C-alpha positions as CSV (number, residue, x, y, z in Angstrom):
1,X,-12.5,10.3,-109.1
2,X,-9.6,10.6,-111.6
3,X,-9.7,6.5,-111.6
4,X,-13.3,6.0,-112.2
5,X,-13.0,7.0,-116.0
6,X,-10.2,4.3,-116.5
7,X,-12.4,1.7,-114.7
8,X,-15.4,2.4,-116.9
9,X,-13.0,2.5,-120.0
10,X,-11.9,-1.0,-118.7
11,X,-15.3,-2.4,-118.4
12,X,-16.6,-1.0,-121.7
13,X,-13.6,-2.5,-123.3
14,X,-14.2,-5.9,-121.7
15,X,-18.1,-5.7,-122.7
16,X,-16.9,-5.1,-126.5
17,X,-14.3,-7.9,-126.1
18,X,-17.2,-10.2,-124.6
19,X,-19.5,-9.2,-127.6
20,X,-16.7,-10.1,-130.3
21,X,-15.7,-13.2,-128.3
22,X,-19.0,-14.3,-126.8
23,X,-17.6,-17.9,-126.9
24,X,-15.1,-17.1,-123.9
25,X,-18.2,-16.7,-121.7
26,X,-20.6,-19.2,-123.5
27,X,-21.7,-22.3,-121.8
28,X,-23.6,-25.4,-123.1
29,X,-27.4,-25.4,-122.2
30,X,-29.3,-27.9,-123.6
31,X,-30.1,-31.7,-123.8
32,X,-30.0,-34.6,-125.8
33,X,-32.2,-37.7,-125.1
34,X,-33.1,-41.1,-126.8
35,X,-36.1,-43.6,-125.9
36,X,-38.0,-46.4,-127.5
37,X,-41.5,-46.5,-127.6
38,X,-41.8,-49.9,-125.6
39,X,-39.6,-51.8,-123.0
40,X,-40.0,-55.2,-124.4
41,X,-40.6,-56.8,-127.9
42,X,-40.6,-59.9,-129.8
43,X,-38.6,-60.9,-133.2
44,X,-40.4,-59.5,-136.1
45,X,-42.0,-56.7,-134.0
46,X,-41.6,-53.0,-135.2
47,X,-40.4,-50.3,-132.7
48,X,-39.5,-46.8,-132.9
49,X,-36.5,-45.2,-131.3
50,X,-36.9,-41.3,-130.8
51,X,-34.0,-39.0,-130.4
52,X,-34.4,-35.3,-129.2
53,X,-32.2,-32.6,-129.2
54,X,-32.8,-29.1,-127.3
55,X,-31.2,-25.7,-127.4
56,X,-32.0,-24.2,-123.9
57,X,-29.3,-21.4,-124.0
58,X,-29.3,-17.9,-125.3
59,X,-27.0,-18.6,-128.3
60,X,-27.9,-20.6,-131.5
61,X,-26.1,-23.6,-132.4
62,X,-24.7,-24.2,-136.0
63,X,-23.8,-26.4,-137.3
64,X,-25.1,-29.4,-135.3
65,X,-24.9,-33.1,-136.1
66,X,-26.1,-35.9,-133.9
67,X,-24.8,-39.5,-134.0
68,X,-27.8,-42.0,-133.4
69,X,-26.6,-45.5,-135.0
70,X,-28.9,-48.2,-135.8
71,X,-28.6,-50.6,-132.8
72,X,-27.2,-53.9,-133.2
73,X,-30.0,-56.7,-134.0
74,X,-32.5,-54.2,-135.3
75,X,-32.9,-53.4,-139.2
76,X,-33.8,-49.9,-140.6
77,X,-37.3,-49.2,-141.9
78,X,-37.8,-45.5,-142.0
79,X,-37.2,-42.4,-140.5
80,X,-39.1,-39.0,-140.2
81,X,-38.3,-35.6,-138.6
82,X,-41.8,-34.3,-137.7
83,X,-42.9,-30.7,-138.7
84,X,-39.4,-30.1,-140.5
85,X,-38.2,-29.6,-144.0
86,X,-34.6,-31.2,-143.5
87,X,-35.2,-34.8,-143.4
88,X,-31.4,-35.3,-143.4
89,X,-30.7,-38.7,-141.5
90,X,-28.3,-41.2,-143.1
91,X,-29.1,-44.7,-141.5
92,X,-25.7,-46.2,-142.7
93,X,-23.6,-43.7,-141.0
94,X,-26.0,-43.0,-138.2
95,X,-25.6,-39.2,-138.6
96,X,-28.5,-37.0,-138.4
97,X,-27.5,-33.5,-139.9
98,X,-29.6,-31.2,-137.6
99,X,-28.2,-28.2,-139.5
100,X,-29.2,-25.3,-137.1
101,X,-30.7,-24.9,-133.8
102,X,-31.8,-21.7,-132.7
103,X,-32.3,-20.5,-129.2
104,X,-35.7,-19.1,-129.6
105,X,-38.9,-20.9,-129.9
106,X,-38.6,-21.6,-133.7
107,X,-36.1,-24.0,-133.8
108,X,-34.8,-25.0,-130.5
109,X,-36.2,-28.4,-130.2
110,X,-36.0,-31.0,-132.9
111,X,-36.8,-34.7,-133.0
112,X,-35.8,-37.7,-135.2
113,X,-38.0,-40.8,-135.1
114,X,-36.5,-43.9,-136.7
115,X,-38.7,-46.9,-137.1
116,X,-37.0,-50.5,-136.5
117,X,-37.8,-54.1,-136.9
118,X,-36.4,-56.6,-134.6
119,X,-34.4,-59.2,-136.2
120,X,-34.0,-63.0,-135.3
121,X,-30.6,-62.8,-133.8
122,X,-31.8,-60.2,-131.1
123,X,-33.8,-62.9,-129.5
124,X,-33.5,-62.9,-125.8
125,X,-31.1,-60.0,-125.9
126,X,-31.2,-56.6,-124.4
127,X,-30.7,-54.1,-127.4
128,X,-29.2,-50.6,-126.3
129,X,-29.9,-47.5,-128.3
130,X,-27.3,-44.7,-128.1
131,X,-26.9,-40.9,-129.3
132,X,-24.5,-38.2,-129.0
133,X,-23.6,-35.0,-130.4
134,X,-21.0,-35.3,-133.3
135,X,-20.8,-31.8,-134.0
136,X,-21.9,-28.8,-132.2
137,X,-20.7,-25.2,-132.4
138,X,-21.9,-21.7,-131.6
139,X,-23.3,-19.9,-134.5
140,X,-21.2,-16.8,-135.7
141,X,-18.3,-17.8,-133.1
142,X,-17.0,-21.0,-134.4
143,X,-16.5,-22.3,-130.9
144,X,-16.6,-26.2,-130.7
145,X,-18.6,-26.9,-127.4
146,X,-17.7,-30.6,-127.8
147,X,-13.9,-29.9,-127.8
148,X,-14.8,-27.4,-124.6
149,X,-15.9,-30.5,-122.7
150,X,-19.3,-28.9,-121.8
151,X,-21.5,-31.1,-123.8
152,X,-22.7,-34.1,-121.9
153,X,-21.6,-37.7,-122.7
154,X,-23.9,-40.0,-125.1
155,X,-27.2,-41.0,-123.9
156,X,-28.8,-44.5,-124.3
157,X,-32.1,-46.3,-124.0
158,X,-32.5,-50.0,-123.6
159,X,-35.1,-52.6,-124.9
160,X,-35.5,-56.2,-124.2
161,X,-36.3,-58.8,-126.8
162,X,-38.3,-61.8,-125.8
163,X,-36.7,-65.2,-126.4
164,X,-38.3,-67.2,-129.4
165,X,-40.4,-70.1,-128.1
166,X,-39.2,-73.5,-129.5
167,X,-41.5,-75.3,-131.9
168,X,-43.5,-78.2,-130.4
169,X,-42.7,-81.6,-131.9
170,X,-45.5,-82.9,-134.0
171,X,-47.3,-86.3,-132.7
172,X,-45.6,-89.4,-133.8
173,X,-48.0,-91.5,-136.0
174,X,-48.5,-95.1,-134.5
175,X,-46.5,-97.7,-136.6
176,X,-48.6,-99.7,-139.1
177,X,-47.6,-103.2,-139.9
178,X,-48.2,-104.3,-143.2
179,X,-49.4,-107.8,-143.5
180,X,-48.6,-109.7,-146.6
181,X,-51.0,-111.7,-148.5
182,X,-51.2,-115.3,-147.1
183,X,-51.2,-118.3,-149.4
184,X,-52.7,-121.5,-147.8
185,X,-51.3,-124.9,-149.4
186,X,-53.2,-128.0,-150.1
187,X,-57.0,-128.2,-149.7
188,X,-57.6,-125.8,-146.8
189,X,-58.2,-122.1,-146.7
190,X,-54.8,-120.3,-146.3
191,X,-54.5,-117.7,-143.7
192,X,-51.7,-115.1,-144.0
193,X,-49.8,-113.4,-141.2
194,X,-50.1,-110.0,-140.4
195,X,-53.3,-107.9,-141.4
196,X,-53.5,-109.0,-145.1
197,X,-56.2,-111.4,-146.1
198,X,-55.2,-114.7,-146.7
199,X,-56.2,-116.4,-150.0
200,X,-56.0,-120.3,-149.8
201,X,-56.3,-122.4,-153.0
202,X,-57.9,-125.7,-152.4
203,X,-56.6,-128.5,-154.4
204,X,-59.0,-131.7,-154.8
205,X,-58.2,-135.1,-156.2
206,X,-59.3,-135.0,-160.1
207,X,-60.9,-138.5,-160.7
208,X,-62.0,-137.6,-164.1
209,X,-59.6,-140.1,-165.9
210,X,-61.4,-143.0,-163.6
211,X,-64.3,-144.8,-164.9
212,X,-66.7,-147.3,-163.3
213,X,-66.1,-151.0,-164.6
214,X,-68.5,-154.1,-165.0
215,X,-71.7,-153.1,-163.5
216,X,-70.4,-150.1,-162.0
217,X,-71.2,-146.4,-162.8
218,X,-71.3,-146.8,-166.8
219,X,-68.1,-145.2,-167.2
220,X,-69.4,-142.1,-165.4
221,X,-66.7,-139.8,-163.7
222,X,-67.2,-138.3,-160.1
223,X,-65.5,-135.3,-158.9
224,X,-64.5,-135.4,-155.2
225,X,-64.9,-132.7,-152.9
226,X,-63.0,-132.6,-149.7
227,X,-65.6,-131.1,-147.4
228,X,-66.2,-131.6,-143.4
229,X,-69.6,-130.2,-143.6
230,X,-72.2,-133.0,-142.8
231,X,-74.3,-134.4,-145.4
232,X,-77.9,-134.9,-145.5
233,X,-79.3,-138.3,-146.7
234,X,-81.0,-138.3,-150.0
235,X,-84.5,-139.7,-150.1
236,X,-83.8,-141.2,-153.5
237,X,-80.8,-143.1,-152.5
238,X,-83.1,-144.6,-149.4
239,X,-85.6,-145.8,-152.0
240,X,-83.0,-147.5,-154.1
241,X,-81.6,-149.1,-151.0
242,X,-85.1,-150.6,-150.1
243,X,-85.5,-151.8,-153.7
244,X,-82.5,-153.5,-153.4
245,X,-83.3,-155.3,-150.1
246,X,-86.8,-156.3,-151.5
247,X,-84.9,-157.9,-154.3
248,X,-82.6,-159.8,-152.2
249,X,-85.6,-160.8,-150.2
250,X,-87.5,-162.5,-153.0
251,X,-84.5,-164.0,-154.4
252,X,-84.1,-165.6,-151.0
253,X,-87.5,-166.7,-150.8
254,X,-87.4,-168.2,-154.3
255,X,-84.5,-169.9,-153.3
256,X,-85.9,-171.5,-150.3
257,X,-89.0,-172.4,-152.0
258,X,-87.3,-174.1,-154.8
259,X,-85.4,-176.4,-152.3
260,X,-88.6,-177.1,-150.5
261,X,-90.2,-178.5,-153.6
262,X,-87.2,-180.8,-154.5
263,X,-87.7,-182.4,-151.3
C-alpha cells in the first residue's frame, strides 16, 4: 500500500507533463489530396485543379501552409476557396496560406480550386499537378509535424493533353496557261498560240494608183480583195456579153455580105 501513493503521484505528474507537452504524444491525423476535373483535355481548354486539406485529429493546426504550384504547360486563370473568407493563394509562389485548421467541424476541411488554361506547349503531353504541406504545426505547442516525419509525402494527379491535329493543305489550283495575242501576217487571219484570241490583219494590194488606158475603164481604179469564197455571176455582166457577141455577129455578117456584092 505504501507504493500506491508514489505511483499515483507519478501518473498525475505524467498527465500534467503530457498536457503541457502534448506534442510528445500527438500524431498527425489527416490528409491532403489533389485532382483534376477531367482526365484528358485539349490545347486551349479550361480545367480546374482542386486541392483539399483535412484535419482528422484531436488537435488544431496553426500555422498551415500548402504548396500547390501551377503545373508546367498550364496558365493560371483564377482561384477560389469556397465558403471561406481567406482566399490567400499566390499563383506565383504556389503557396496557399490556409492559416488555421481546427479539429472540429468548423474548420477541419478546406478546399482550394484553381482554374487553369492548357497552353500549346502541353499538346501531346501528360501534365502532373502536385501538392504538399509547406508548414504544419500543432496549435499552442509549436510542434513541427513536418520535421517529425509524420506528414505524408506530396500528392499528385495527372491529366493527358490531346495532340494538336495538323492543318490540312489547301487544294492546289489547276495551272492556267496565259495565251498571248496572235498576230497573223499577210492577208490571212492570224491565230495566236495558247488561249488568246488571234487577230490577223489582212493586207490587200492597193491598185488605186492604176488607171485603165485607151478604151479601158475610163481611168477608174479598182480595189482588189483577196477572197477564196465562190462568186456568183452578175446578170448585168451576162447581158453585156450577149450584146458584144451579137455585135460581133452583125459585123461579121456585114463583112461577108460586102465581099459577096463585090464578086
